[in-house]
N, CA, C and O of each residue as an XYZ file, in Angstrom:
676
protein
N       6.750    -10.985    -13.422
C       7.765     -9.751    -12.837
C       9.316     -9.915    -12.896
O       9.757    -10.956    -12.409
N      10.030     -9.197    -13.327
C      11.358     -9.387    -12.993
C      12.014     -9.033    -11.891
O      11.696     -7.916    -11.484
N      12.780     -9.567    -11.296
C      13.163     -9.286     -9.936
C      15.081     -8.427    -10.401
O      15.867     -8.408    -11.348
N      15.013     -8.102     -9.577
C      16.870     -7.554     -9.554
C      17.358     -8.361     -8.758
O      16.841     -9.037     -7.868
N      18.682     -8.239     -9.218
C      19.813     -9.710     -8.367
C      19.942     -9.324     -7.375
O      20.283     -8.227     -6.934
N      19.409    -11.105     -6.541
C      19.990    -10.861     -5.290
C      20.880    -10.594     -4.740
O      21.937    -10.985     -5.235
N      20.946     -9.817     -3.475
C      22.231     -9.058     -2.751
C      22.577    -10.586     -1.941
O      21.823    -11.507     -1.626
N      24.142    -10.388     -1.757
C      24.615    -11.768     -1.258
C      24.687    -11.543      0.559
O      25.449    -12.179      1.288
N      23.626    -10.410      1.062
C      23.549    -10.301      2.481
C      22.351     -9.599      2.357
O      22.127     -8.939      1.342
N      21.654     -9.660      3.166
C      20.306     -8.495      3.690
C      21.053     -6.992      3.842
O      21.982     -6.734      4.608
N      20.360     -6.029      2.860
C      21.645     -4.600      3.149
C      20.902     -4.219      4.644
O      21.518     -3.353      5.266
N      19.755     -4.703      5.265
C      19.375     -3.651      6.241
C      19.924     -4.404      7.651
O      19.999     -3.750      8.691
N      20.252     -5.642      7.610
C      20.573     -6.549      8.643
C      21.818     -6.090      8.606
O      22.353     -6.105      9.715
N      22.679     -5.563      7.469
C      23.872     -4.849      7.504
C      24.070     -3.504      8.489
O      24.911     -3.298      9.364
N      23.128     -2.791      8.075
C      23.197     -1.484      8.474
C      22.628     -1.463      9.964
O      22.935     -0.519     10.691
N      21.865     -2.410     10.396
C      21.763     -2.464     11.872
C      22.895     -2.833     12.310
O      23.337     -2.135     13.223
N      23.510     -3.678     11.981
C      24.371     -4.523     12.359
C      25.497     -2.789     12.791
O      26.011     -2.357     13.822
N      25.432     -2.389     11.606
C      26.804     -1.010     11.804
C      25.844      0.050     12.902
O      26.325      0.769     13.778
N      24.747     -0.064     12.646
C      23.769      1.239     13.734
C      24.442      0.835     15.449
O      24.785      1.584     16.363
N      24.423     -0.748     15.330
C      24.806     -1.019     16.782
C      26.627     -0.746     17.052
O      27.115     -0.129     17.999
N      27.362     -1.396     15.938
C      28.560     -0.764     16.298
C      28.387      0.790     16.458
O      28.048      1.113     17.597
N      28.466      1.310     16.009
C      28.391      2.958     16.326
C      27.679      3.461     17.306
O      27.723      4.668     17.546
N      26.812      2.490     18.115
C      26.495      3.019     19.459
C      25.076      3.494     19.681
O      24.612      4.094     20.650
N      24.389      3.018     18.367
C      22.845      3.599     18.203
C      21.792      2.281     18.451
O      20.598      2.262     18.154
N      22.802      0.875     19.261
C      21.763      0.155     19.269
C      20.584      0.016     19.973
O      19.909     -1.013     20.015
N      20.204      1.650     20.839
C      18.868      1.666     21.000
C      17.700      2.302     19.715
O      16.470      2.290     19.682
N      18.591      2.755     18.874
C      17.616      2.452     17.716
C      18.058      1.941     16.363
O      17.877      2.358     15.219
N      18.653      0.975     16.832
C      18.507      0.210     15.829
C      17.325     -0.669     14.794
O      17.054     -0.769     13.598
N      16.838     -1.224     16.169
C      15.478     -2.316     15.844
C      14.595     -0.947     15.029
O      14.170     -1.334     13.941
N      14.332      0.150     15.246
C      13.491      1.223     14.833
C      14.358      1.372     13.196
O      13.715      1.212     12.158
N      15.561      1.628     13.177
C      15.886      1.935     11.850
C      15.360      0.372     10.943
O      14.847      0.206      9.836
N      15.681     -0.352     11.771
C      15.664     -1.472     10.778
C      13.780     -2.058     10.467
O      13.261     -2.672      9.535
N      13.376     -1.635     11.426
C      11.905     -1.698     10.975
C      11.384     -0.656      9.857
O      10.698     -0.855      8.855
N      12.004      0.638     10.431
C      11.501      1.736      9.421
C      12.263      1.438      7.660
O      11.932      1.947      6.589
N      13.013      0.743      7.871
C      14.163      0.571      6.718
C      13.357     -0.237      6.008
O      13.018      0.155      4.892
N      12.864     -1.568      6.511
C      12.506     -2.537      5.549
C      10.802     -2.163      5.483
O      10.063     -2.693      4.653
N      10.534     -1.598      6.057
C       9.248     -1.192      5.767
C       9.200     -0.293      4.383
O       8.293     -0.660      3.636
N      10.029      0.865      3.861
C      10.479      1.811      3.273
C      10.735      0.622      1.877
O      10.305      0.752      0.731
N      11.329     -0.193      2.275
C      12.091     -1.308      0.815
C      10.816     -1.860      0.549
O      10.309     -1.870     -0.573
N      10.222     -2.383      1.710
C       9.047     -3.357      1.139
C       7.800     -2.546      0.323
O       7.043     -3.263     -0.332
N       7.568     -1.183      0.332
C       6.798     -0.136     -0.347
C       6.835     -0.284     -1.235
O       5.980     -0.900     -1.873
N       8.310      0.444     -1.885
C       8.981      0.348     -3.304
C       9.012     -1.644     -3.487
O       8.372     -1.516     -4.531
N       9.112     -2.511     -3.423
C       8.656     -3.719     -3.970
C       7.325     -3.907     -4.384
O       7.095     -4.516     -5.429
N       6.156     -3.318     -3.477
C       5.259     -3.394     -3.889
C       5.078     -2.421     -5.401
O       4.929     -2.752     -6.577
N       5.153     -1.371     -4.852
C       4.703      0.083     -5.758
C       5.431     -0.557     -7.131
O       4.870     -0.162     -8.154
N       6.733     -1.598     -7.402
C       7.318     -1.774     -8.690
C       6.404     -2.815     -8.883
O       5.939     -2.700    -10.017
N       5.904     -3.838     -8.258
C       5.329     -5.044     -9.058
C       3.836     -4.482     -9.249
O       3.262     -5.059    -10.173
N       2.891     -3.284     -8.463
C       1.429     -2.654     -8.984
C       2.541     -2.168    -10.114
O       3.105     -3.247    -10.297
N       2.965     -1.574    -10.666
C       3.186     -0.019    -11.123
C       3.673     -1.495    -12.615
O       3.718     -1.186    -13.806
N       3.840     -2.340    -12.319
C       4.217     -3.144    -13.887
C       2.972     -3.517    -13.853
O       2.549     -2.780    -14.743
N       2.089     -4.089    -13.508
C       0.863     -4.453    -13.456
C      -0.247     -3.603    -14.548
O      -1.083     -4.053    -15.331
N       0.155     -2.182    -14.213
C      -0.353     -1.450    -14.272
C      -0.426     -0.472    -15.844
O      -1.247      0.123    -16.541
N       1.473     -0.900    -15.777
C       1.669      0.142    -16.909
C       0.822     -0.045    -18.301
O       0.381      0.874    -18.991
N       0.680     -1.682    -18.590
C      -0.511     -1.660    -20.280
C      -1.859     -0.508    -20.157
O      -2.410     -0.036    -21.152
N      -2.259     -0.166    -18.675
C      -3.427      0.374    -18.710
C      -2.996      1.872    -18.949
O      -4.042      2.486    -19.161
N      -2.038      2.640    -19.003
C      -1.684      3.856    -18.890
C      -1.757      4.339    -17.333
O      -1.895      5.524    -17.028
N      -1.648      3.272    -16.381
C      -2.594      4.131    -15.103
C      -0.991      4.006    -13.882
O      -0.184      3.089    -13.731
N      -1.062      4.934    -13.437
C      -0.263      4.797    -12.235
C      -1.000      3.952    -11.184
O      -1.861      3.109    -11.436
N      -0.466      4.354     -9.770
C      -1.406      3.676     -8.557
C      -2.180      4.669     -7.825
O      -2.931      4.418     -6.883
N      -1.937      5.842     -8.339
C      -2.415      6.787     -7.729
C      -3.973      6.747     -8.817
O      -5.110      6.385     -8.513
N      -3.592      7.116     -9.741
C      -4.975      7.239    -10.667
C      -5.623      5.992    -10.800
O      -6.768      5.861    -11.232
N      -4.865      5.050    -10.415
C      -5.955      3.507    -10.333
C      -6.892      3.708     -9.210
O      -8.038      3.261     -9.270
N      -6.386      4.461     -8.035
C      -7.361      4.377     -6.975
C      -8.152      5.432     -7.341
O      -9.313      5.366     -6.936
N      -7.794      6.560     -8.111
C      -9.019      7.710     -8.050
C      -9.749      6.860     -8.639
O     -10.713      6.579     -7.928
N      -9.742      6.085    -10.017
C     -11.029      5.474    -10.771
C     -11.380      4.695    -10.268
O     -12.395      4.294    -10.838
N     -11.014      3.778     -8.901
C     -11.273      2.509     -8.085
C     -12.213      3.502     -7.256
O     -13.389      3.318     -7.571
N     -12.073      4.355     -6.430
C     -12.875      4.983     -5.729
C     -14.340      5.733     -6.516
O     -15.382      5.565     -5.882
N     -14.410      6.235     -7.347
C     -15.450      6.153     -8.106
C     -16.280      5.724     -8.757
O     -17.283      6.260     -9.228
N     -15.682      4.129     -8.858
C     -16.119      2.829     -9.329
C     -17.263      2.738     -8.218
O     -18.449      2.683     -8.544
N     -16.781      2.724     -6.709
C     -17.138      2.255     -5.331
C     -18.344      3.229     -5.056
O     -19.094      2.995     -4.109
N     -18.552      4.391     -5.926
C     -19.405      5.225     -5.664
C     -20.791      4.851     -5.874
O     -21.008      3.983     -6.720
N     -21.934      5.449     -5.134
C     -23.365      4.989     -5.875
C     -23.487      5.708     -6.961
O     -23.884      4.989     -7.878
N     -23.338      6.737     -7.267
C     -23.420      7.743     -8.805
C     -22.271      7.696     -9.495
O     -22.179      8.569    -10.359
N     -20.924      6.601     -9.344
C     -19.898      7.206    -10.170
C     -19.116      8.347     -9.768
O     -17.892      8.330     -9.903
N     -19.651      9.219     -9.344
C     -18.981     10.587     -9.113
C     -18.963     10.723     -7.607
O     -19.776     10.271     -6.801
N     -17.434     11.719     -7.303
C     -17.454     13.004     -6.174
C     -17.120     14.042     -6.392
O     -16.597     14.371     -7.457
N     -17.391     14.967     -5.232
C     -16.528     16.412     -5.408
C     -15.503     16.112     -5.474
O     -15.343     14.920     -5.210
N     -14.152     16.943     -5.855
C     -13.065     16.967     -5.679
C     -12.452     17.027     -4.370
O     -11.425     16.423     -4.062
N     -13.237     17.905     -3.492
C     -12.735     17.706     -1.956
C     -12.721     16.436     -1.329
O     -11.772     16.085     -0.629
N     -13.744     15.704     -1.542
C     -13.897     14.568     -1.262
C     -13.170     13.346     -1.760
O     -12.897     12.295     -1.179
N     -12.956     13.710     -2.843
C     -11.874     12.703     -3.046
C     -10.761     12.867     -2.569
O     -10.183     11.816     -2.293
N     -10.017     14.147     -2.280
C      -9.093     14.388     -1.609
C      -8.879     13.983     -0.168
O      -7.837     13.612      0.372
N      -9.976     14.120      0.290
C      -9.937     13.368      1.845
C     -10.158     12.192      1.947
O      -9.759     11.653      2.979
N     -10.877     11.353      0.912
C     -10.995      9.458      0.835
C      -9.475      9.170      0.620
O      -8.786      8.538      1.421
N      -9.026      9.714     -0.569
C      -7.664      9.252     -1.073
C      -6.523      9.637      0.308
O      -5.576      8.851      0.332
N      -6.496     10.739      1.450
C      -5.895     11.246      1.706
C      -4.602     12.037      1.101
O      -3.450     11.959      1.527
N      -5.074     12.817      0.003
C      -4.062     13.418     -0.600
C      -4.281     14.914     -0.809
O      -5.380     15.419     -0.583
N      -3.015     15.773     -1.329
C      -3.248     17.373     -1.339
C      -4.332     17.296     -2.502
O      -4.515     16.439     -3.366
N      -4.992     18.502     -2.220
C      -6.137     18.324     -3.800
C      -5.403     18.760     -4.698
O      -6.074     18.867     -5.724
N      -4.011     19.175     -4.901
C      -3.466     19.567     -5.751
C      -3.417     17.887     -6.899
O      -3.792     17.521     -8.013
N      -2.780     17.407     -5.832
C      -2.619     16.066     -6.384
C      -4.216     15.341     -7.312
O      -4.464     14.747     -8.361
N      -4.834     15.789     -6.304
C      -5.973     15.411     -7.270
C      -6.415     15.540     -8.466
O      -6.820     14.765     -9.331
N      -6.233     16.942     -8.348
C      -6.453     17.850     -9.879
C      -5.262     17.231    -10.996
O      -5.522     16.895    -12.151
N      -4.288     17.190    -10.532
C      -3.259     16.566    -11.552
C      -3.940     15.263    -12.175
O      -4.151     15.116    -13.379
N      -4.316     14.153    -10.976
C      -4.867     13.010    -11.508
C      -5.907     13.200    -12.447
O      -5.995     12.507    -13.461
N      -6.926     14.366    -12.078
C      -8.315     14.018    -12.630
C      -8.043     14.732    -14.013
O      -8.659     14.445    -15.040
N      -6.906     15.838    -13.917
C      -6.528     16.369    -15.125
C      -6.257     15.224    -16.363
O      -6.611     15.298    -17.540
N      -5.387     13.975    -15.568
C      -4.406     13.120    -16.883
C      -5.603     12.452    -17.235
O      -5.721     12.302    -18.451
N      -6.905     11.820    -16.261
C      -7.888     10.870    -16.213
C      -8.642     11.292    -17.280
O      -8.928     10.454    -18.135
N      -9.244     13.083    -17.474
C      -9.906     13.599    -18.361
C      -9.058     13.397    -19.896
O      -9.470     12.921    -20.954
N      -8.220     13.753    -19.667
C      -7.447     13.636    -21.054
C      -7.173     12.358    -22.310
O      -6.855     12.331    -23.499
N      -7.526     11.335    -21.187
C      -7.372     10.009    -21.871
C      -9.122      9.423    -21.521
O      -9.404      8.231    -21.402
N      -9.901     10.306    -21.431
C     -11.372     10.157    -21.321
C     -11.988      9.394    -20.440
O     -13.180      9.137    -20.607
N     -11.202      8.839    -19.218
C     -11.664      7.788    -18.389
C     -12.708      9.134    -17.012
O     -13.436      8.748    -16.097
N     -12.494     10.140    -17.251
C     -13.196     10.296    -16.143
C     -13.647     11.916    -16.721
O     -12.840     12.457    -17.477
N     -15.048     12.739    -16.327
C     -15.386     13.882    -16.838
C     -15.494     14.875    -15.608
O     -15.741     14.321    -14.537
N     -15.370     16.069    -15.590
C     -16.062     17.307    -14.893
C     -17.265     17.650    -15.002
O     -17.635     17.902    -16.149
N     -18.199     17.770    -13.970
C     -19.311     17.690    -14.401
C     -19.749     18.679    -12.964
O     -19.113     18.628    -11.911
N     -20.831     19.465    -13.169
C     -21.257     20.764    -12.261
C     -21.916     19.758    -11.351
O     -22.519     18.758    -11.740
N     -21.691     20.224     -9.769
C     -22.354     19.692     -8.572
C     -23.691     19.865     -8.796
O     -23.921     20.880     -9.453
N     -24.631     19.246     -8.489
C     -26.250     19.412     -9.290
C     -26.385     20.615     -8.089
O     -26.790     21.665     -8.588
N     -26.199     20.684     -6.972
C     -26.927     21.280     -5.453
C     -25.729     22.007     -4.948
O     -25.782     22.449     -3.800
N     -24.705     22.177     -5.631
C     -23.567     23.518     -4.818
C     -23.337     24.202     -6.001
O     -23.523     23.403     -6.918
N     -23.115     24.973     -6.303
C     -22.700     25.544     -7.420
C     -21.553     25.936     -7.677
O     -21.022     26.147     -8.767
N     -20.929     26.097     -6.015
C     -19.225     25.958     -6.457
C     -18.759     24.720     -6.587
O     -17.586     24.764     -6.957
N     -19.142     23.661     -6.452
C     -18.153     22.451     -6.693
C     -18.323     21.965     -7.810
O     -19.144     22.482     -8.566
N     -17.566     20.813     -8.204
C     -17.464     20.450     -9.097
C     -16.924     18.742     -9.147
O     -15.871     18.487     -8.564
N     -17.455     17.939     -9.648
C     -18.014     16.592     -9.804
C     -17.129     15.683    -10.697
O     -17.118     15.830    -11.919
N     -16.543     14.939    -10.198
C     -15.761     14.274    -11.029
C     -16.179     12.666    -11.365
O     -15.932     11.684    -10.664
N     -16.720     12.701    -12.346
C     -17.389     11.461    -12.991
C     -16.686     10.238    -13.797
O     -15.941     10.597    -14.709
N     -16.806      9.017    -13.609
C     -16.164      7.873    -14.408
C     -17.050      8.239    -15.320
O     -18.098      8.882    -15.262
N     -16.049      7.370    -16.766
C     -16.943      7.168    -17.931
C     -16.769      5.813    -18.222
O     -15.873      5.168    -17.679
N     -17.473      5.364    -18.957
C     -17.753      4.030    -19.033
C     -16.422      3.282    -19.895
O     -16.202      2.091    -20.113
N     -15.567      4.655    -20.318
C     -14.402      3.452    -20.972
C     -13.111      3.602    -19.470
O     -11.996      3.086    -19.394
N     -13.925      4.614    -18.320
C     -12.989      4.461    -17.018
C     -13.310      3.235    -16.343
O     -12.384      2.574    -15.875
N     -14.269      2.917    -16.250
C     -15.004      2.055    -15.740
C     -14.660      0.507    -16.460
O     -14.469     -0.418    -15.670
N     -14.572      0.189    -18.099
C     -13.224     -0.729    -18.290
C     -12.368     -0.945    -17.615
O     -12.043     -1.916    -16.932
N     -11.867      0.235    -17.844
C      -9.946      0.238    -17.872
C      -9.782      0.114    -16.258
O      -8.784     -0.394    -15.746
N     -10.661      0.535    -15.662
C     -10.520      0.354    -13.791
C     -11.029     -1.459    -13.594
O     -10.353     -2.155    -12.836
N     -11.933     -1.922    -14.148
C     -12.121     -2.989    -13.996
C     -11.192     -4.008    -14.634
O     -11.349     -5.170    -14.257
N     -10.501     -3.830    -15.298
C      -9.594     -4.775    -16.158
C      -8.240     -4.479    -15.558
O      -7.389     -5.368    -15.578
N      -7.984     -3.353    -15.050
C      -6.921     -3.084    -14.382
C      -7.015     -3.749    -12.882
O      -6.033     -4.334    -12.426
N      -8.049     -3.653    -12.246
C      -8.406     -4.655    -11.310
C      -8.143     -6.013    -11.515
O      -7.298     -6.634    -10.872
N      -8.744     -6.422    -12.269
C      -8.428     -8.081    -12.531
C      -7.162     -8.611    -12.872
O      -6.897     -9.813    -12.861
N      -6.350     -7.663    -13.189
C      -4.787     -7.692    -13.672
C      -4.334     -7.781    -11.951
O      -3.791     -8.769    -11.457
N      -4.602     -6.836    -11.382
C      -4.102     -6.752    -10.042
C      -4.360     -7.601     -9.383
O      -3.328     -7.895     -8.781
N      -5.488     -8.500     -8.970
C      -5.864     -9.421     -8.668
C      -5.428    -10.679     -8.816
O      -5.155    -11.466     -7.910
N      -5.354    -10.896    -10.221
C      -4.200    -11.672    -10.388
C      -2.872    -11.961    -10.188
O      -2.445    -13.053     -9.812
N      -2.126    -10.848    -10.473
C      -0.698    -11.012    -10.481
C      -0.189    -10.012     -8.897
O       1.001    -10.019     -8.580
N      -0.783     -9.557     -8.403
C      -0.362     -9.263     -7.261
C      -1.180     -8.913     -5.709
O      -0.584     -8.519     -4.707
N      -2.734     -9.175     -5.803
C      -3.056     -8.995     -4.944
C      -3.611    -10.486     -4.254
O      -4.028    -10.567     -3.099
N      -3.543    -11.374     -4.996
C      -3.719    -12.818     -4.665
C      -2.852    -13.275     -4.000
O      -3.056    -13.969     -3.004
N      -1.370    -12.857     -4.589
C       0.234    -13.273     -4.208
C       0.678    -12.296     -3.658
O       1.406    -11.818     -4.528
N       0.744    -11.649     -2.782
C       1.241    -10.410     -2.141
C       2.852    -10.484     -1.690
O       3.619     -9.572     -1.381
N       3.053    -11.871     -1.770
C       4.772    -12.342     -1.363
C       5.082    -12.568      0.107
O       6.114    -12.377      0.751
N       3.760    -13.081      0.483
C       3.654    -13.045      1.955
C       2.643    -14.658      2.187
O       1.571    -14.776      1.592
N       3.107    -15.629      2.986
C       2.098    -16.878      3.424
C       0.417    -16.540      4.065
O       0.298    -15.831      5.065
N      -0.445    -16.957      3.571
C      -1.758    -16.467      4.150
C      -1.832    -16.139      5.284
O      -2.115    -14.981      5.590
N      -1.539    -17.307      6.382
C      -0.859    -17.048      7.724
C      -0.382    -15.590      8.264
O      -0.871    -15.234      9.336
N       0.324    -14.915      7.759
C       0.738    -13.981      7.708
C       0.244    -12.459      7.362
O       0.691    -11.398      7.796
N      -0.629    -12.653      6.606
C      -1.365    -11.500      5.779
C      -1.886    -10.855      7.349
O      -1.282     -9.842      7.700
N      -2.837    -11.323      8.184
C      -3.330    -10.947      8.773
C      -2.866    -10.226      9.474
O      -3.326     -9.093      9.611
N      -1.607    -10.749     10.261
C      -0.763     -9.942     10.628
C      -0.114     -8.750     10.628
O      -0.083     -7.790     11.398
N       0.556     -9.112      9.272
C       0.948     -7.625      8.764
C      -0.312     -6.129      8.250
O      -0.071     -4.999      7.824
N      -1.480     -6.765      8.523
C      -2.225     -5.996      8.330
C      -2.580     -5.139      9.455
O      -2.751     -3.920      9.490
N      -2.668     -6.178     10.520
C      -2.683     -5.885     12.236
C      -1.915     -4.662     12.469
O      -2.136     -3.590     13.034
N      -0.988     -5.162     11.874
C       0.666     -4.055     12.319
C       0.470     -3.209     11.965
O       0.062     -2.344     12.740
N       0.624     -2.934     10.666
C       0.395     -1.595      9.260
C      -0.885     -1.107     10.345
O      -0.342     -0.374     11.171
N      -1.921     -1.192     10.566
C      -3.154     -0.674     10.810
C      -2.993      0.295     12.181
O      -3.568      1.382     12.245
N      -2.324     -0.115     13.041
C      -2.337     -0.155     14.375
C      -1.026      1.458     14.037
O      -1.172      2.564     14.559
N       0.077      1.087     13.103
C       1.165      2.081     12.761
C       0.432      3.676     12.483
O       0.735      4.823     12.813
N      -0.935      2.909     11.517
C      -1.788      4.282     10.589
C      -2.555      4.145     11.872
O      -2.619      5.339     12.164
N      -3.186      3.517     12.848
C      -3.851      4.654     13.953
C      -3.477      5.392     14.525
O      -4.160      6.364     14.847
N      -1.992      5.197     14.956
C      -1.348      5.992     15.919
C      -0.905      7.050     15.155
O      -0.927      8.195     15.605
N      -0.343      6.687     13.593
C       0.090      8.369     13.354
C      -1.321      9.483     13.058
O      -1.409     10.631     12.622
N      -2.242      8.532     13.514
C      -3.693      9.547     12.843
C      -4.169      9.293     11.606
O      -4.877     10.166     11.106
N      -4.021      8.619     11.184
C      -4.758      8.264      9.543
C      -5.894      8.104      9.738
O      -6.377      8.241      8.614
N      -7.014      7.820     10.682
C      -8.110      7.491     10.984
C      -8.335      7.479     12.536
O      -7.400      7.183     13.280
N      -9.473      7.774     12.985
C      -9.593      7.522     14.168
C     -10.006      6.131     14.794
O     -10.093      6.005     16.015
């Protein structure tokens, strides 16, 4: 994966120094934490998207396919997809439209609820998400950029942040 040129100083540490110099020392650590987290998200998303690009998937569409793959029947109602992925229904509709156009999912009538539509993964969708998962595991997830002994700590910290934000009960 290509990396941008390294900067001579950490811009977030420099911003923190300026925050403190401008009289915002009480917020400097929080600013550095939030900004670091947002930068880390950009780094991870760039890595993931580089791996997914050959499959024609975005991370959002990959997540949708993986969710369907993990279900017993290979299908879910649109409303459940939205809830489980924690995204707006419009985003689900957009993702399903694109995946359907690519032949990776199809919409089918719900067998017991005439008002609902199921999204069902196709054989091509299973193959695509399988290949994409293998590539992500190999190139990103097995080596996310931190030593193994720090991953558990990171997961715990981010879990606490997500729980505090109301992400889950």
